[in-house]
N, CA, C and O atoms as a Maestro MAE file, in Angstrom:
{
 s_m_m2io_version
 :::
 2.0.0
}

f_m_ct {
 s_m_title
 :::
 protein
 m_atom[328] {
  # First column is atom index #
  i_m_mmod_type
  r_m_x_coord
  r_m_y_coord
  r_m_z_coord
  i_m_residue_number
  s_m_chain_name
  s_m_pdb_residue_name
  s_m_pdb_atom_name
  i_m_atomic_number
  :::
  1 25 -4.847 -1.680 -1.676 1 A "UNK " " N  " 7
  2 3 -3.701 -2.315 -1.113 1 A "UNK " " CA " 6
  3 2 -3.992 -3.804 -0.953 1 A "UNK " " C  " 6
  4 15 -4.823 -4.176 -0.125 1 A "UNK " " O  " 8
  5 25 -3.323 -4.673 -1.731 2 A "UNK " " N  " 7
  6 3 -3.494 -6.113 -1.523 2 A "UNK " " CA " 6
  7 2 -2.891 -6.490 -0.162 2 A "UNK " " C  " 6
  8 15 -1.791 -6.055 0.176 2 A "UNK " " O  " 8
  9 25 -3.627 -7.308 0.621 3 A "UNK " " N  " 7
  10 3 -3.102 -7.636 1.932 3 A "UNK " " CA " 6
  11 2 -3.153 -9.115 2.279 3 A "UNK " " C  " 6
  12 15 -2.589 -9.515 3.298 3 A "UNK " " O  " 8
  13 25 -3.814 -9.948 1.464 4 A "UNK " " N  " 7
  14 3 -3.863 -11.378 1.768 4 A "UNK " " CA " 6
  15 2 -4.354 -12.131 0.547 4 A "UNK " " C  " 6
  16 15 -4.829 -11.541 -0.424 4 A "UNK " " O  " 8
  17 25 -4.230 -13.451 0.619 5 A "UNK " " N  " 7
  18 3 -4.721 -14.309 -0.463 5 A "UNK " " CA " 6
  19 2 -5.270 -15.580 0.156 5 A "UNK " " C  " 6
  20 15 -4.658 -16.158 1.054 5 A "UNK " " O  " 8
  21 25 -6.417 -16.009 -0.320 6 A "UNK " " N  " 7
  22 3 -7.052 -17.245 0.132 6 A "UNK " " CA " 6
  23 2 -7.496 -17.992 -1.107 6 A "UNK " " C  " 6
  24 15 -8.393 -17.548 -1.824 6 A "UNK " " O  " 8
  25 25 -6.862 -19.140 -1.359 7 A "UNK " " N  " 7
  26 3 -7.097 -19.916 -2.569 7 A "UNK " " CA " 6
  27 2 -6.859 -19.018 -3.782 7 A "UNK " " C  " 6
  28 15 -5.760 -18.486 -3.935 7 A "UNK " " O  " 8
  29 25 -7.868 -18.832 -4.657 8 A "UNK " " N  " 7
  30 3 -7.627 -18.007 -5.853 8 A "UNK " " CA " 6
  31 2 -7.997 -16.542 -5.652 8 A "UNK " " C  " 6
  32 15 -7.812 -15.733 -6.560 8 A "UNK " " O  " 8
  33 25 -8.516 -16.186 -4.476 9 A "UNK " " N  " 7
  34 3 -8.950 -14.810 -4.223 9 A "UNK " " CA " 6
  35 2 -7.851 -13.982 -3.546 9 A "UNK " " C  " 6
  36 15 -7.165 -14.440 -2.632 9 A "UNK " " O  " 8
  37 25 -7.715 -12.752 -4.032 10 A "UNK " " N  " 7
  38 3 -6.806 -11.784 -3.410 10 A "UNK " " CA " 6
  39 2 -7.657 -10.779 -2.649 10 A "UNK " " C  " 6
  40 15 -8.667 -10.305 -3.169 10 A "UNK " " O  " 8
  41 25 -7.259 -10.448 -1.418 11 A "UNK " " N  " 7
  42 3 -7.981 -9.473 -0.614 11 A "UNK " " CA " 6
  43 2 -7.326 -8.113 -0.828 11 A "UNK " " C  " 6
  44 15 -6.115 -7.966 -0.662 11 A "UNK " " O  " 8
  45 25 -8.134 -7.118 -1.199 12 A "UNK " " N  " 7
  46 3 -7.644 -5.775 -1.492 12 A "UNK " " CA " 6
  47 2 -8.439 -4.783 -0.643 12 A "UNK " " C  " 6
  48 15 -9.669 -4.829 -0.608 12 A "UNK " " O  " 8
  49 25 -7.724 -3.885 0.038 13 A "UNK " " N  " 7
  50 3 -8.370 -2.853 0.848 13 A "UNK " " CA " 6
  51 2 -8.132 -1.494 0.205 13 A "UNK " " C  " 6
  52 15 -7.032 -1.193 -0.258 13 A "UNK " " O  " 8
  53 25 -9.185 -0.679 0.187 14 A "UNK " " N  " 7
  54 3 -9.060 0.686 -0.316 14 A "UNK " " CA " 6
  55 2 -9.830 1.627 0.598 14 A "UNK " " C  " 6
  56 15 -10.715 1.203 1.341 14 A "UNK " " O  " 8
  57 25 -9.487 2.891 0.534 15 A "UNK " " N  " 7
  58 3 -10.209 3.906 1.304 15 A "UNK " " CA " 6
  59 2 -11.245 4.609 0.421 15 A "UNK " " C  " 6
  60 15 -11.976 5.480 0.891 15 A "UNK " " O  " 8
  61 25 -11.304 4.235 -0.833 16 A "UNK " " N  " 7
  62 3 -12.230 4.849 -1.775 16 A "UNK " " CA " 6
  63 2 -12.991 3.764 -2.523 16 A "UNK " " C  " 6
  64 15 -12.631 2.588 -2.470 16 A "UNK " " O  " 8
  65 25 -14.038 4.168 -3.216 17 A "UNK " " N  " 7
  66 3 -14.830 3.259 -4.026 17 A "UNK " " CA " 6
  67 2 -13.958 2.587 -5.069 17 A "UNK " " C  " 6
  68 15 -13.138 3.241 -5.714 17 A "UNK " " O  " 8
  69 25 -14.127 1.308 -5.232 18 A "UNK " " N  " 7
  70 3 -13.362 0.552 -6.214 18 A "UNK " " CA " 6
  71 2 -14.175 0.492 -7.508 18 A "UNK " " C  " 6
  72 15 -15.063 -0.349 -7.653 18 A "UNK " " O  " 8
  73 25 -13.864 1.390 -8.444 19 A "UNK " " N  " 7
  74 3 -14.612 1.462 -9.700 19 A "UNK " " CA " 6
  75 2 -14.373 0.190 -10.527 19 A "UNK " " C  " 6
  76 15 -13.396 -0.522 -10.298 19 A "UNK " " O  " 8
  77 25 -15.252 -0.092 -11.476 20 A "UNK " " N  " 7
  78 3 -15.056 -1.271 -12.326 20 A "UNK " " CA " 6
  79 2 -13.706 -1.268 -13.043 20 A "UNK " " C  " 6
  80 15 -13.081 -2.319 -13.189 20 A "UNK " " O  " 8
  81 25 -13.254 -0.102 -13.487 21 A "UNK " " N  " 7
  82 3 -11.957 -0.030 -14.183 21 A "UNK " " CA " 6
  83 2 -10.808 -0.360 -13.228 21 A "UNK " " C  " 6
  84 15 -9.875 -1.074 -13.595 21 A "UNK " " O  " 8
  85 25 -10.882 0.161 -12.011 22 A "UNK " " N  " 7
  86 3 -9.821 -0.109 -11.029 22 A "UNK " " CA " 6
  87 2 -9.866 -1.571 -10.599 22 A "UNK " " C  " 6
  88 15 -8.827 -2.211 -10.437 22 A "UNK " " O  " 8
  89 25 -11.080 -2.095 -10.416 23 A "UNK " " N  " 7
  90 3 -11.211 -3.507 -10.055 23 A "UNK " " CA " 6
  91 2 -10.605 -4.401 -11.150 23 A "UNK " " C  " 6
  92 15 -9.891 -5.357 -10.849 23 A "UNK " " O  " 8
  93 25 -10.893 -4.086 -12.414 24 A "UNK " " N  " 7
  94 3 -10.333 -4.860 -13.527 24 A "UNK " " CA " 6
  95 2 -8.812 -4.769 -13.544 24 A "UNK " " C  " 6
  96 15 -8.133 -5.754 -13.832 24 A "UNK " " O  " 8
  97 25 -8.272 -3.582 -13.234 25 A "UNK " " N  " 7
  98 3 -6.820 -3.409 -13.177 25 A "UNK " " CA " 6
  99 2 -6.207 -4.338 -12.126 25 A "UNK " " C  " 6
  100 15 -5.238 -5.043 -12.408 25 A "UNK " " O  " 8
  101 25 -6.780 -4.339 -10.901 26 A "UNK " " N  " 7
  102 3 -6.232 -5.179 -9.831 26 A "UNK " " CA " 6
  103 2 -6.374 -6.660 -10.165 26 A "UNK " " C  " 6
  104 15 -5.462 -7.440 -9.891 26 A "UNK " " O  " 8
  105 25 -7.498 -7.061 -10.752 27 A "UNK " " N  " 7
  106 3 -7.680 -8.461 -11.111 27 A "UNK " " CA " 6
  107 2 -6.670 -8.894 -12.172 27 A "UNK " " C  " 6
  108 15 -6.184 -10.024 -12.149 27 A "UNK " " O  " 8
  109 25 -6.359 -7.998 -13.095 28 A "UNK " " N  " 7
  110 3 -5.347 -8.304 -14.113 28 A "UNK " " CA " 6
  111 2 -3.956 -8.350 -13.479 28 A "UNK " " C  " 6
  112 15 -3.178 -9.264 -13.749 28 A "UNK " " O  " 8
  113 25 -3.645 -7.362 -12.635 29 A "UNK " " N  " 7
  114 3 -2.338 -7.296 -11.995 29 A "UNK " " CA " 6
  115 2 -2.090 -8.497 -11.078 29 A "UNK " " C  " 6
  116 15 -0.981 -9.029 -11.035 29 A "UNK " " O  " 8
  117 25 -3.123 -8.923 -10.348 30 A "UNK " " N  " 7
  118 3 -2.981 -10.020 -9.397 30 A "UNK " " CA " 6
  119 2 -3.318 -11.377 -10.012 30 A "UNK " " C  " 6
  120 15 -3.187 -12.408 -9.354 30 A "UNK " " O  " 8
  121 25 -3.743 -11.377 -11.249 31 A "UNK " " N  " 7
  122 3 -4.049 -12.603 -11.998 31 A "UNK " " CA " 6
  123 2 -5.101 -13.457 -11.293 31 A "UNK " " C  " 6
  124 15 -4.903 -14.651 -11.068 31 A "UNK " " O  " 8
  125 25 -6.228 -12.818 -10.947 32 A "UNK " " N  " 7
  126 3 -7.315 -13.564 -10.333 32 A "UNK " " CA " 6
  127 2 -8.350 -12.639 -9.732 32 A "UNK " " C  " 6
  128 15 -8.172 -11.421 -9.713 32 A "UNK " " O  " 8
  129 25 -9.437 -13.222 -9.238 33 A "UNK " " N  " 7
  130 3 -10.498 -12.398 -8.653 33 A "UNK " " CA " 6
  131 2 -10.062 -11.784 -7.327 33 A "UNK " " C  " 6
  132 15 -9.185 -12.307 -6.639 33 A "UNK " " O  " 8
  133 25 -10.693 -10.663 -6.985 34 A "UNK " " N  " 7
  134 3 -10.371 -9.990 -5.734 34 A "UNK " " CA " 6
  135 2 -11.619 -9.866 -4.865 34 A "UNK " " C  " 6
  136 15 -12.747 -9.849 -5.359 34 A "UNK " " O  " 8
  137 25 -11.384 -9.780 -3.566 35 A "UNK " " N  " 7
  138 3 -12.429 -9.437 -2.604 35 A "UNK " " CA " 6
  139 2 -12.041 -8.077 -2.057 35 A "UNK " " C  " 6
  140 15 -10.932 -7.886 -1.557 35 A "UNK " " O  " 8
  141 25 -12.969 -7.133 -2.158 36 A "UNK " " N  " 7
  142 3 -12.677 -5.747 -1.805 36 A "UNK " " CA " 6
  143 2 -13.147 -5.435 -0.398 36 A "UNK " " C  " 6
  144 15 -14.262 -5.785 -0.012 36 A "UNK " " O  " 8
  145 25 -12.288 -4.772 0.367 37 A "UNK " " N  " 7
  146 3 -12.611 -4.324 1.718 37 A "UNK " " CA " 6
  147 2 -12.432 -2.813 1.769 37 A "UNK " " C  " 6
  148 15 -11.421 -2.288 1.302 37 A "UNK " " O  " 8
  149 25 -13.409 -2.115 2.334 38 A "UNK " " N  " 7
  150 3 -13.306 -0.675 2.519 38 A "UNK " " CA " 6
  151 2 -12.701 -0.385 3.888 38 A "UNK " " C  " 6
  152 15 -13.028 -1.054 4.869 38 A "UNK " " O  " 8
  153 25 -11.833 0.598 3.955 39 A "UNK " " N  " 7
  154 3 -11.207 0.988 5.215 39 A "UNK " " CA " 6
  155 2 -10.930 2.478 5.194 39 A "UNK " " C  " 6
  156 15 -11.306 3.164 4.243 39 A "UNK " " O  " 8
  157 25 -10.286 2.982 6.213 40 A "UNK " " N  " 7
  158 3 -9.960 4.406 6.280 40 A "UNK " " CA " 6
  159 2 -8.554 4.655 5.757 40 A "UNK " " C  " 6
  160 15 -7.731 3.742 5.701 40 A "UNK " " O  " 8
  161 25 -8.286 5.902 5.373 41 A "UNK " " N  " 7
  162 3 -6.929 6.264 4.957 41 A "UNK " " CA " 6
  163 2 -5.943 6.060 6.104 41 A "UNK " " C  " 6
  164 15 -4.790 5.690 5.879 41 A "UNK " " O  " 8
  165 25 -6.394 6.299 7.323 42 A "UNK " " N  " 7
  166 3 -5.524 6.113 8.486 42 A "UNK " " CA " 6
  167 2 -5.072 4.655 8.603 42 A "UNK " " C  " 6
  168 15 -3.901 4.390 8.876 42 A "UNK " " O  " 8
  169 25 -5.986 3.717 8.401 43 A "UNK " " N  " 7
  170 3 -5.628 2.296 8.468 43 A "UNK " " CA " 6
  171 2 -4.647 1.916 7.362 43 A "UNK " " C  " 6
  172 15 -3.700 1.165 7.595 43 A "UNK " " O  " 8
  173 25 -4.876 2.432 6.172 44 A "UNK " " N  " 7
  174 3 -3.948 2.133 5.067 44 A "UNK " " CA " 6
  175 2 -2.579 2.733 5.346 44 A "UNK " " C  " 6
  176 15 -1.562 2.086 5.094 44 A "UNK " " O  " 8
  177 25 -2.532 3.961 5.861 45 A "UNK " " N  " 7
  178 3 -1.250 4.592 6.194 45 A "UNK " " CA " 6
  179 2 -0.520 3.789 7.267 45 A "UNK " " C  " 6
  180 15 0.690 3.582 7.170 45 A "UNK " " O  " 8
  181 25 -1.246 3.334 8.290 46 A "UNK " " N  " 7
  182 3 -0.625 2.510 9.338 46 A "UNK " " CA " 6
  183 2 -0.062 1.226 8.748 46 A "UNK " " C  " 6
  184 15 1.046 0.815 9.094 46 A "UNK " " O  " 8
  185 25 -0.819 0.592 7.858 47 A "UNK " " N  " 7
  186 3 -0.370 -0.648 7.218 47 A "UNK " " CA " 6
  187 2 0.901 -0.405 6.401 47 A "UNK " " C  " 6
  188 15 1.849 -1.188 6.474 47 A "UNK " " O  " 8
  189 25 0.917 0.676 5.626 48 A "UNK " " N  " 7
  190 3 2.080 0.969 4.795 48 A "UNK " " CA " 6
  191 2 3.313 1.264 5.644 48 A "UNK " " C  " 6
  192 15 4.426 0.902 5.261 48 A "UNK " " O  " 8
  193 25 3.129 1.913 6.787 49 A "UNK " " N  " 7
  194 3 4.262 2.190 7.669 49 A "UNK " " CA " 6
  195 2 4.863 0.906 8.231 49 A "UNK " " C  " 6
  196 15 6.076 0.811 8.422 49 A "UNK " " O  " 8
  197 25 4.017 -0.068 8.491 50 A "UNK " " N  " 7
  198 3 4.485 -1.328 9.078 50 A "UNK " " CA " 6
  199 2 4.965 -2.321 8.031 50 A "UNK " " C  " 6
  200 15 5.666 -3.279 8.358 50 A "UNK " " O  " 8
  201 25 4.598 -2.101 6.788 51 A "UNK " " N  " 7
  202 3 4.918 -3.023 5.706 51 A "UNK " " CA " 6
  203 2 6.407 -2.998 5.409 51 A "UNK " " C  " 6
  204 15 6.978 -1.945 5.125 51 A "UNK " " O  " 8
  205 25 7.018 -4.145 5.478 52 A "UNK " " N  " 7
  206 3 8.426 -4.264 5.137 52 A "UNK " " CA " 6
  207 2 8.626 -5.647 4.547 52 A "UNK " " C  " 6
  208 15 8.203 -6.631 5.153 52 A "UNK " " O  " 8
  209 25 9.259 -5.758 3.380 53 A "UNK " " N  " 7
  210 3 9.423 -7.078 2.777 53 A "UNK " " CA " 6
  211 2 10.350 -7.948 3.624 53 A "UNK " " C  " 6
  212 15 11.276 -7.438 4.256 53 A "UNK " " O  " 8
  213 25 10.106 -9.258 3.640 54 A "UNK " " N  " 7
  214 3 11.000 -10.160 4.375 54 A "UNK " " CA " 6
  215 2 12.421 -10.075 3.819 54 A "UNK " " C  " 6
  216 15 12.599 -9.795 2.634 54 A "UNK " " O  " 8
  217 25 13.429 -10.310 4.649 55 A "UNK " " N  " 7
  218 3 14.817 -10.249 4.176 55 A "UNK " " CA " 6
  219 2 15.031 -11.185 2.991 55 A "UNK " " C  " 6
  220 15 14.541 -12.314 2.975 55 A "UNK " " O  " 8
  221 25 15.768 -10.696 2.006 56 A "UNK " " N  " 7
  222 3 16.102 -11.505 0.842 56 A "UNK " " CA " 6
  223 2 15.029 -11.560 -0.226 56 A "UNK " " C  " 6
  224 15 15.173 -12.312 -1.190 56 A "UNK " " O  " 8
  225 25 13.952 -10.786 -0.092 57 A "UNK " " N  " 7
  226 3 12.910 -10.786 -1.120 57 A "UNK " " CA " 6
  227 2 12.980 -9.500 -1.921 57 A "UNK " " C  " 6
  228 15 13.582 -8.511 -1.502 57 A "UNK " " O  " 8
  229 25 12.354 -9.541 -3.073 58 A "UNK " " N  " 7
  230 3 12.319 -8.385 -3.959 58 A "UNK " " CA " 6
  231 2 10.881 -7.906 -4.036 58 A "UNK " " C  " 6
  232 15 9.957 -8.712 -4.141 58 A "UNK " " O  " 8
  233 25 10.691 -6.597 -3.983 59 A "UNK " " N  " 7
  234 3 9.345 -6.027 -4.068 59 A "UNK " " CA " 6
  235 2 8.747 -6.313 -5.435 59 A "UNK " " C  " 6
  236 15 9.474 -6.484 -6.413 59 A "UNK " " O  " 8
  237 25 7.428 -6.365 -5.502 60 A "UNK " " N  " 7
  238 3 6.724 -6.575 -6.767 60 A "UNK " " CA " 6
  239 2 7.024 -5.419 -7.717 60 A "UNK " " C  " 6
  240 15 7.243 -4.292 -7.270 60 A "UNK " " O  " 8
  241 25 7.037 -5.690 -9.036 61 A "UNK " " N  " 7
  242 3 7.304 -4.608 -9.987 61 A "UNK " " CA " 6
  243 2 6.323 -3.459 -9.802 61 A "UNK " " C  " 6
  244 15 5.113 -3.662 -9.714 61 A "UNK " " O  " 8
  245 25 6.863 -2.259 -9.745 62 A "UNK " " N  " 7
  246 3 6.037 -1.077 -9.590 62 A "UNK " " CA " 6
  247 2 5.721 -0.728 -8.152 62 A "UNK " " C  " 6
  248 15 5.194 0.351 -7.882 62 A "UNK " " O  " 8
  249 25 6.033 -1.618 -7.221 63 A "UNK " " N  " 7
  250 3 5.751 -1.341 -5.808 63 A "UNK " " CA " 6
  251 2 6.862 -0.482 -5.226 63 A "UNK " " C  " 6
  252 15 8.032 -0.674 -5.559 63 A "UNK " " O  " 8
  253 25 6.514 0.455 -4.370 64 A "UNK " " N  " 7
  254 3 7.552 1.269 -3.749 64 A "UNK " " CA " 6
  255 2 8.377 0.425 -2.791 64 A "UNK " " C  " 6
  256 15 7.847 -0.449 -2.106 64 A "UNK " " O  " 8
  257 25 9.650 0.685 -2.748 65 A "UNK " " N  " 7
  258 3 10.530 -0.042 -1.840 65 A "UNK " " CA " 6
  259 2 10.310 0.456 -0.422 65 A "UNK " " C  " 6
  260 15 10.201 1.661 -0.197 65 A "UNK " " O  " 8
  261 25 10.246 -0.451 0.523 66 A "UNK " " N  " 7
  262 3 10.084 -0.064 1.924 66 A "UNK " " CA " 6
  263 2 11.421 0.432 2.452 66 A "UNK " " C  " 6
  264 15 12.457 -0.145 2.123 66 A "UNK " " O  " 8
  265 25 11.429 1.477 3.254 67 A "UNK " " N  " 7
  266 3 12.681 1.976 3.798 67 A "UNK " " CA " 6
  267 2 13.276 0.975 4.782 67 A "UNK " " C  " 6
  268 15 12.545 0.266 5.473 67 A "UNK " " O  " 8
  269 25 14.594 0.921 4.842 68 A "UNK " " N  " 7
  270 3 15.274 0.007 5.756 68 A "UNK " " CA " 6
  271 2 15.102 0.468 7.195 68 A "UNK " " C  " 6
  272 15 15.028 -0.355 8.107 68 A "UNK " " O  " 8
  273 25 15.040 1.772 7.404 69 A "UNK " " N  " 7
  274 3 14.854 2.321 8.743 69 A "UNK " " CA " 6
  275 2 13.728 3.340 8.679 69 A "UNK " " C  " 6
  276 15 13.447 3.885 7.611 69 A "UNK " " O  " 8
  277 25 13.082 3.603 9.801 70 A "UNK " " N  " 7
  278 3 12.013 4.601 9.778 70 A "UNK " " CA " 6
  279 2 12.523 5.961 9.339 70 A "UNK " " C  " 6
  280 15 13.644 6.355 9.659 70 A "UNK " " O  " 8
  281 25 11.683 6.672 8.603 71 A "UNK " " N  " 7
  282 3 12.057 7.999 8.157 71 A "UNK " " CA " 6
  283 2 12.102 8.962 9.341 71 A "UNK " " C  " 6
  284 15 11.288 8.867 10.260 71 A "UNK " " O  " 8
  285 25 13.041 9.873 9.310 72 A "UNK " " N  " 7
  286 3 13.170 10.850 10.367 72 A "UNK " " CA " 6
  287 2 12.651 12.182 9.827 72 A "UNK " " C  " 6
  288 15 13.074 12.635 8.764 72 A "UNK " " O  " 8
  289 25 11.760 12.785 10.544 73 A "UNK " " N  " 7
  290 3 11.201 14.060 10.096 73 A "UNK " " CA " 6
  291 2 12.277 15.133 10.136 73 A "UNK " " C  " 6
  292 15 13.038 15.232 11.098 73 A "UNK " " O  " 8
  293 25 12.328 15.927 9.087 74 A "UNK " " N  " 7
  294 3 13.288 17.019 9.025 74 A "UNK " " CA " 6
  295 2 12.821 18.161 9.911 74 A "UNK " " C  " 6
  296 15 11.622 18.385 10.076 74 A "UNK " " O  " 8
  297 25 13.778 18.879 10.477 75 A "UNK " " N  " 7
  298 3 13.431 20.045 11.293 75 A "UNK " " CA " 6
  299 2 12.945 21.152 10.376 75 A "UNK " " C  " 6
  300 15 13.485 21.334 9.285 75 A "UNK " " O  " 8
  301 25 11.923 21.902 10.806 76 A "UNK " " N  " 7
  302 3 11.441 22.995 9.952 76 A "UNK " " CA " 6
  303 2 12.490 24.082 9.826 76 A "UNK " " C  " 6
  304 15 13.295 24.300 10.732 76 A "UNK " " O  " 8
  305 25 12.471 24.756 8.696 77 A "UNK " " N  " 7
  306 3 13.427 25.845 8.455 77 A "UNK " " CA " 6
  307 2 13.110 26.994 9.406 77 A "UNK " " C  " 6
  308 15 11.946 27.235 9.725 77 A "UNK " " O  " 8
  309 25 14.148 27.707 9.861 78 A "UNK " " N  " 7
  310 3 13.898 28.830 10.760 78 A "UNK " " CA " 6
  311 2 13.122 29.919 10.029 78 A "UNK " " C  " 6
  312 15 13.251 30.086 8.817 78 A "UNK " " O  " 8
  313 25 12.322 30.650 10.783 79 A "UNK " " N  " 7
  314 3 11.549 31.750 10.206 79 A "UNK " " CA " 6
  315 2 12.486 32.855 9.771 79 A "UNK " " C  " 6
  316 15 13.476 33.134 10.447 79 A "UNK " " O  " 8
  317 25 12.182 33.492 8.641 80 A "UNK " " N  " 7
  318 3 13.067 34.573 8.164 80 A "UNK " " CA " 6
  319 2 13.052 35.750 9.170 80 A "UNK " " C  " 6
  320 15 12.031 36.054 9.786 80 A "UNK " " O  " 8
  321 25 14.204 36.380 9.303 81 A "UNK " " N  " 7
  322 3 14.315 37.536 10.202 81 A "UNK " " CA " 6
  323 2 14.181 38.797 9.397 81 A "UNK " " C  " 6
  324 15 14.539 38.852 8.220 81 A "UNK " " O  " 8
  325 25 13.645 39.837 10.067 82 A "UNK " " N  " 7
  326 3 13.446 41.112 9.373 82 A "UNK " " CA " 6
  327 2 14.531 42.082 9.700 82 A "UNK " " C  " 6
  328 15 14.523 43.208 9.203 82 A "UNK " " O  " 8
  :::
 }
 m_bond[327] {
  # First column is bond index #
  i_m_from
  i_m_to
  i_m_order
  :::
  1 1 2 1
  2 2 3 1
  3 3 4 2
  4 3 5 1
  5 5 6 1
  6 6 7 1
  7 7 8 2
  8 7 9 1
  9 9 10 1
  10 10 11 1
  11 11 12 2
  12 11 13 1
  13 13 14 1
  14 14 15 1
  15 15 16 2
  16 15 17 1
  17 17 18 1
  18 18 19 1
  19 19 20 2
  20 19 21 1
  21 21 22 1
  22 22 23 1
  23 23 24 2
  24 23 25 1
  25 25 26 1
  26 26 27 1
  27 27 28 2
  28 27 29 1
  29 29 30 1
  30 30 31 1
  31 31 32 2
  32 31 33 1
  33 33 34 1
  34 34 35 1
  35 35 36 2
  36 35 37 1
  37 37 38 1
  38 38 39 1
  39 39 40 2
  40 39 41 1
  41 41 42 1
  42 42 43 1
  43 43 44 2
  44 43 45 1
  45 45 46 1
  46 46 47 1
  47 47 48 2
  48 47 49 1
  49 49 50 1
  50 50 51 1
  51 51 52 2
  52 51 53 1
  53 53 54 1
  54 54 55 1
  55 55 56 2
  56 55 57 1
  57 57 58 1
  58 58 59 1
  59 59 60 2
  60 59 61 1
  61 61 62 1
  62 62 63 1
  63 63 64 2
  64 63 65 1
  65 65 66 1
  66 66 67 1
  67 67 68 2
  68 67 69 1
  69 69 70 1
  70 70 71 1
  71 71 72 2
  72 71 73 1
  73 73 74 1
  74 74 75 1
  75 75 76 2
  76 75 77 1
  77 77 78 1
  78 78 79 1
  79 79 80 2
  80 79 81 1
  81 81 82 1
  82 82 83 1
  83 83 84 2
  84 83 85 1
  85 85 86 1
  86 86 87 1
  87 87 88 2
  88 87 89 1
  89 89 90 1
  90 90 91 1
  91 91 92 2
  92 91 93 1
  93 93 94 1
  94 94 95 1
  95 95 96 2
  96 95 97 1
  97 97 98 1
  98 98 99 1
  99 99 100 2
  100 99 101 1
  101 101 102 1
  102 102 103 1
  103 103 104 2
  104 103 105 1
  105 105 106 1
  106 106 107 1
  107 107 108 2
  108 107 109 1
  109 109 110 1
  110 110 111 1
  111 111 112 2
  112 111 113 1
  113 113 114 1
  114 114 115 1
  115 115 116 2
  116 115 117 1
  117 117 118 1
  118 118 119 1
  119 119 120 2
  120 119 121 1
  121 121 122 1
  122 122 123 1
  123 123 124 2
  124 123 125 1
  125 125 126 1
  126 126 127 1
  127 127 128 2
  128 127 129 1
  129 129 130 1
  130 130 131 1
  131 131 132 2
  132 131 133 1
  133 133 134 1
  134 134 135 1
  135 135 136 2
  136 135 137 1
  137 137 138 1
  138 138 139 1
  139 139 140 2
  140 139 141 1
  141 141 142 1
  142 142 143 1
  143 143 144 2
  144 143 145 1
  145 145 146 1
  146 146 147 1
  147 147 148 2
  148 147 149 1
  149 149 150 1
  150 150 151 1
  151 151 152 2
  152 151 153 1
  153 153 154 1
  154 154 155 1
  155 155 156 2
  156 155 157 1
  157 157 158 1
  158 158 159 1
  159 159 160 2
  160 159 161 1
  161 161 162 1
  162 162 163 1
  163 163 164 2
  164 163 165 1
  165 165 166 1
  166 166 167 1
  167 167 168 2
  168 167 169 1
  169 169 170 1
  170 170 171 1
  171 171 172 2
  172 171 173 1
  173 173 174 1
  174 174 175 1
  175 175 176 2
  176 175 177 1
  177 177 178 1
  178 178 179 1
  179 179 180 2
  180 179 181 1
  181 181 182 1
  182 182 183 1
  183 183 184 2
  184 183 185 1
  185 185 186 1
  186 186 187 1
  187 187 188 2
  188 187 189 1
  189 189 190 1
  190 190 191 1
  191 191 192 2
  192 191 193 1
  193 193 194 1
  194 194 195 1
  195 195 196 2
  196 195 197 1
  197 197 198 1
  198 198 199 1
  199 199 200 2
  200 199 201 1
  201 201 202 1
  202 202 203 1
  203 203 204 2
  204 203 205 1
  205 205 206 1
  206 206 207 1
  207 207 208 2
  208 207 209 1
  209 209 210 1
  210 210 211 1
  211 211 212 2
  212 211 213 1
  213 213 214 1
  214 214 215 1
  215 215 216 2
  216 215 217 1
  217 217 218 1
  218 218 219 1
  219 219 220 2
  220 219 221 1
  221 221 222 1
  222 222 223 1
  223 223 224 2
  224 223 225 1
  225 225 226 1
  226 226 227 1
  227 227 228 2
  228 227 229 1
  229 229 230 1
  230 230 231 1
  231 231 232 2
  232 231 233 1
  233 233 234 1
  234 234 235 1
  235 235 236 2
  236 235 237 1
  237 237 238 1
  238 238 239 1
  239 239 240 2
  240 239 241 1
  241 241 242 1
  242 242 243 1
  243 243 244 2
  244 243 245 1
  245 245 246 1
  246 246 247 1
  247 247 248 2
  248 247 249 1
  249 249 250 1
  250 250 251 1
  251 251 252 2
  252 251 253 1
  253 253 254 1
  254 254 255 1
  255 255 256 2
  256 255 257 1
  257 257 258 1
  258 258 259 1
  259 259 260 2
  260 259 261 1
  261 261 262 1
  262 262 263 1
  263 263 264 2
  264 263 265 1
  265 265 266 1
  266 266 267 1
  267 267 268 2
  268 267 269 1
  269 269 270 1
  270 270 271 1
  271 271 272 2
  272 271 273 1
  273 273 274 1
  274 274 275 1
  275 275 276 2
  276 275 277 1
  277 277 278 1
  278 278 279 1
  279 279 280 2
  280 279 281 1
  281 281 282 1
  282 282 283 1
  283 283 284 2
  284 283 285 1
  285 285 286 1
  286 286 287 1
  287 287 288 2
  288 287 289 1
  289 289 290 1
  290 290 291 1
  291 291 292 2
  292 291 293 1
  293 293 294 1
  294 294 295 1
  295 295 296 2
  296 295 297 1
  297 297 298 1
  298 298 299 1
  299 299 300 2
  300 299 301 1
  301 301 302 1
  302 302 303 1
  303 303 304 2
  304 303 305 1
  305 305 306 1
  306 306 307 1
  307 307 308 2
  308 307 309 1
  309 309 310 1
  310 310 311 1
  311 311 312 2
  312 311 313 1
  313 313 314 1
  314 314 315 1
  315 315 316 2
  316 315 317 1
  317 317 318 1
  318 318 319 1
  319 319 320 2
  320 319 321 1
  321 321 322 1
  322 322 323 1
  323 323 324 2
  324 323 325 1
  325 325 326 1
  326 326 327 1
  327 327 328 2
  :::
 }
}
């Protein structure tokens, strides 16, 4: 997950090892070198929940669109009766 940029470096956080192939992919996608930070899946999930593009902007190609409102959990289906 790219989360910041300082000069020509992009900061990317992952919860897993960043293999050379994945690192090359991110460097190509972001058009520059990256600094990799390891974190937990919980931290990445929290970040994604809070992530919302500023009004009037368009998400990067291939990026999932952030929901306009928080998702509401669906009620579980009732248990079948015998």
